[in-house]
C-alpha positions as MATLAB code, in Angstrom:
seq = 'XXXXXXXXXXXXXXXXXXXXXXXXXXXXXXXXXXXXXXXXXXXXXXXXXXXXXXXXXXXXXXXXXXXXXXXXXXXXXXXXXXXXXXXXXXXXXXXXXXXXXXXXXXXXXXXXXXXXXXXXXXXXXXXXXXXXXXXXXXXXXXXXXXXXXXXXXXXXXXXXXXXXXXXXXXXXXXXXXXXXXXXXXXXXXXXXXXXXXXXXXXXXXXXXXXXXXXXXXXXXXXXXXXXXXXXXXXXXXXXXXXXXXXXXXXXXXXXXXXXXXXXXXXXXXXXX';
ca = [
      14.096  -24.934   19.445;
      14.526  -22.573   22.409;
      18.313  -22.942   22.207;
      18.274  -22.219   18.473;
      16.172  -19.082   19.001;
      18.533  -17.924   21.743;
      21.542  -18.593   19.488;
      20.008  -16.436   16.751;
      19.248  -13.692   19.264;
      22.816  -13.698   20.585;
      24.153  -13.670   17.037;
      22.176  -10.491   16.452;
      23.508   -9.019   19.686;
      27.020   -9.826   18.504;
      26.659   -7.430   15.593;
      28.600   -4.709   17.381;
      28.305   -1.226   15.877;
      31.503    0.800   15.990;
      30.154    4.211   14.966;
      27.341    5.346   12.717;
      28.167    4.470    9.139;
      31.189    2.370   10.025;
      31.680   -1.326    9.408;
      29.920   -3.767   11.735;
      31.589   -6.779   13.341;
      29.966  -10.182   13.368;
      30.798  -12.970   15.805;
      29.395  -16.422   15.015;
      28.614  -17.983   18.397;
      28.347  -21.704   19.134;
      26.271  -22.711   22.149;
      28.077  -25.087   24.524;
      25.830  -26.875   26.986;
      27.572  -27.135   30.335;
      28.217  -30.307   32.274;
      30.800  -32.332   34.128;
      33.912  -33.538   32.334;
      37.325  -35.009   32.979;
      39.866  -32.271   32.393;
      43.466  -33.242   31.700;
      42.578  -36.857   30.967;
      45.877  -37.495   29.169;
      48.800  -36.409   31.313;
      51.730  -37.192   29.021;
      52.925  -36.115   25.595;
      54.961  -38.257   23.218;
      57.322  -36.253   21.005;
      58.054  -37.171   17.361;
      61.394  -38.551   18.609;
      59.613  -40.821   21.071;
      60.378  -38.836   24.220;
      57.760  -38.877   26.992;
      57.040  -35.399   28.354;
      55.329  -34.769   31.703;
      53.933  -31.586   33.238;
      52.732  -29.990   30.013;
      48.993  -30.578   30.392;
      46.043  -29.133   32.273;
      45.419  -30.517   35.783;
      43.720  -33.915   35.948;
      40.370  -33.447   37.686;
      36.616  -33.719   37.231;
      35.020  -30.295   36.952;
      31.609  -28.799   36.292;
      30.920  -25.994   33.826;
      27.878  -23.818   33.220;
      26.470  -23.181   29.736;
      28.394  -20.709   27.592;
      28.910  -19.562   24.016;
      32.213  -19.693   22.143;
      33.169  -18.176   18.818;
      32.915  -20.577   15.915;
      36.196  -19.344   14.428;
      39.429  -17.837   15.627;
      39.171  -14.047   15.626;
      40.353  -12.753   12.272;
      42.464   -9.841   11.148;
      39.358   -8.291    9.570;
      37.537   -8.321   12.903;
      40.529   -6.920   14.742;
      40.832   -4.056   12.251;
      37.277   -3.009   13.087;
      38.175   -3.110   16.773;
      41.199   -0.883   16.148;
      39.183    1.593   14.104;
      36.454    1.738   16.729;
      38.831    2.284   19.634;
      41.154    4.698   17.832;
      44.231    2.516   18.072;
      46.758    1.652   15.408;
      46.828   -1.798   13.920;
      49.959   -3.475   15.322;
      52.746   -4.549   13.007;
      52.868   -8.227   12.020;
      55.665  -10.376   13.483;
      59.026   -9.882   11.788;
      60.163  -13.477   12.384;
      58.406  -16.796   12.032;
      58.541  -19.744   14.429;
      61.765  -20.937   12.778;
      63.476  -17.634   13.635;
      63.568  -16.637    9.980;
      62.842  -13.067    8.843;
      59.447  -12.814    7.154;
      57.502  -10.071    5.430;
      54.017  -10.846    6.666;
      51.168   -8.598    5.617;
      47.900   -8.703    7.537;
      45.394  -10.822    5.587;
      41.763  -10.313    6.508;
      40.608  -13.931    6.811;
      43.627  -15.231    8.680;
      43.679  -15.395   12.474;
      44.804  -12.239   14.239;
      48.269  -12.689   15.752;
      47.576  -10.900   19.006;
      49.240  -10.445   22.361;
      47.268  -11.623   25.398;
      46.278   -8.082   26.386;
      45.063   -7.300   22.860;
      43.004  -10.487   22.856;
      41.524   -9.666   26.261;
      40.664   -6.095   25.248;
      39.075   -7.227   21.980;
      36.959   -9.801   23.830;
      35.594   -7.212   26.250;
      34.952   -4.714   23.439;
      32.999   -7.382   21.539;
      30.797   -8.100   24.559;
      32.539  -11.286   25.623;
      35.685  -12.497   27.330;
      38.528  -14.916   26.806;
      37.590  -18.532   27.580;
      38.943  -20.201   30.666;
      41.285  -23.104   30.069;
      38.569  -25.491   31.257;
      35.923  -24.012   28.931;
      38.320  -24.112   25.995;
      39.249  -27.750   26.621;
      35.631  -28.808   27.121;
      34.529  -27.126   23.894;
      37.502  -28.542   21.983;
      36.534  -32.038   23.108;
      32.980  -31.555   21.861;
      31.246  -30.902   25.172;
      28.232  -33.165   25.663;
      28.481  -34.178   21.988;
      32.003  -35.542   22.466;
      32.964  -38.680   20.565;
      36.196  -38.973   22.575;
      38.507  -38.115   19.702;
      42.181  -37.580   20.448;
      42.094  -34.152   18.796;
      39.311  -31.600   18.400;
      36.885  -33.404   16.114;
      38.949  -36.311   14.823;
      41.635  -38.868   15.580;
      43.278  -37.703   12.348;
      44.581  -34.175   13.013;
      45.060  -33.394    9.323;
      41.274  -33.508    8.863;
      40.599  -30.794   11.378;
      43.800  -28.835   11.926;
      46.752  -27.157   10.234;
      49.714  -28.989   11.735;
      53.309  -29.717   10.805;
      52.398  -32.277    8.155;
      49.909  -30.206    6.143;
      50.466  -26.524    7.003;
      53.323  -25.780    4.577;
      54.985  -23.992    7.529;
      52.436  -21.196    7.863;
      49.077  -20.439    9.474;
      45.950  -20.412    7.286;
      42.574  -18.728    6.832;
      40.091  -19.741    9.497;
      37.414  -22.377    8.898;
      38.912  -24.236    5.929;
      39.033  -27.733    7.447;
      36.415  -29.843    9.224;
      34.808  -28.625   12.466;
      34.551  -30.625   15.679;
      31.394  -32.200   17.120;
      29.981  -28.806   18.127;
      30.728  -27.123   14.806;
      33.816  -25.232   16.050;
      36.770  -24.804   13.689;
      40.548  -24.832   14.145;
      40.784  -25.861   17.806;
      43.608  -28.171   16.745;
      46.595  -26.443   15.175;
      46.704  -23.323   12.983;
      47.473  -20.952   15.884;
      47.576  -21.612   19.594;
      44.779  -19.711   21.322;
      45.107  -17.524   24.408;
      42.858  -18.322   27.353;
      42.220  -16.246   30.456;
      44.128  -18.443   32.941;
      47.504  -17.716   34.476;
      50.054  -20.508   34.265;
      50.834  -21.380   37.872;
      50.601  -25.177   38.268;
      51.630  -25.050   41.934;
      48.300  -23.329   42.649;
      46.039  -25.396   40.357;
      44.849  -27.498   43.292;
      43.495  -24.362   45.028;
      41.108  -23.550   42.174;
      37.389  -24.311   42.399;
      36.160  -27.325   40.447;
      32.990  -25.446   39.488;
      33.660  -23.035   36.613;
      37.386  -22.879   37.460;
      39.029  -19.565   36.603;
      42.634  -20.660   37.090;
      45.130  -19.338   39.672;
      44.860  -15.692   40.715;
      48.374  -14.832   39.581;
      51.377  -16.060   37.659;
      54.198  -15.041   35.354;
      52.828  -16.463   32.102;
      49.466  -16.896   30.419;
      48.196  -20.165   28.942;
      47.356  -20.882   25.319;
      45.693  -23.995   23.954;
      45.516  -26.002   20.731;
      49.127  -25.480   19.658;
      50.040  -24.319   16.172;
      50.915  -25.250   12.620;
      54.561  -25.615   13.679;
      54.346  -28.995   15.446;
      54.202  -32.457   13.886;
      51.641  -35.078   14.865;
      53.563  -38.116   13.598;
      56.807  -39.758   14.653;
      59.988  -39.876   12.598;
      58.628  -42.907   10.716;
      55.425  -41.091    9.787;
      53.208  -42.993   12.226;
      50.567  -41.079   14.268;
      51.616  -40.234   17.807;
      49.536  -41.867   20.505;
      49.775  -38.746   22.653;
      50.488  -35.798   20.370;
      51.196  -32.230   21.433;
      47.988  -30.947   19.802;
      45.717  -32.788   22.256;
      43.193  -30.472   23.979;
      44.772  -31.330   27.340;
      48.057  -29.682   26.393;
      48.782  -26.166   27.692;
      51.472  -23.802   26.495;
      52.752  -20.958   28.671;
      54.091  -17.653   27.356;
      54.594  -14.015   28.390;
      51.521  -11.829   27.833;
      53.367   -9.659   25.307;
      54.189  -12.587   22.997;
      53.295  -11.953   19.351;
      54.353  -14.442   16.715;
      52.858  -16.498   13.931;
      51.722  -19.200   16.345;
      49.417  -17.221   18.682;
      45.820  -16.129   18.140;
      42.558  -16.353   20.062;
      38.818  -16.917   20.102;
      36.312  -15.514   22.572;
      33.478  -16.710   24.778;
      30.249  -15.242   26.127;
      28.164  -16.203   29.142;
      24.732  -17.634   28.487;
];
């Protein structure tokens, strides 16, 4: 009961006022009880063509995390518009090309995930009273935290139930929250858009990071995103499910901070 009361209180705190008379922004927070978990449990990926890929996952280690809150949904265009209005910035232009390299005429749609650069995501998170999740927090939440049922993906062994992926996305990202949530009630942590986290990609320095609330290396060239997007298939060329698919929570994707395309969004976290 205490946790529920605290969740309601934090939900009220998350109603961030921009200016008198302006629209309010609401963040739906999910409480994630901390604990110890095995990060990077699966260390290989199997491609649809049957290739085995190494070095594309989070480090394999047992770590401990404190309690935290994470947004129930990916941050939407509607929420980002309020942020822009409040901070006096212009809404950025949508990507001009999709993941296939084809020219597209995207318009911002309010209930779809915001296609943000890393810096935009980081600035929004701070403005909303939170921060970007660490890679470890993101992976732990995606796996269901202490409620985990050890699914391959975030909430199911069948990715089509819980994520927009190559087989069901119709080659585009979708409104948030349309499919089933994971064990903690969090939506879209598999597929739809890959989500920025706070960590730098610098695997040579992963071993130097603390195993208690790890923050990732102190520097790097690229930032990490998690969950992968609608673009990638989860079955092989014969239509059979991949044993180790690219949408597993262990998988990390590295990109320049300024990347903006139809495969990158974000969600935010908040300390307890």
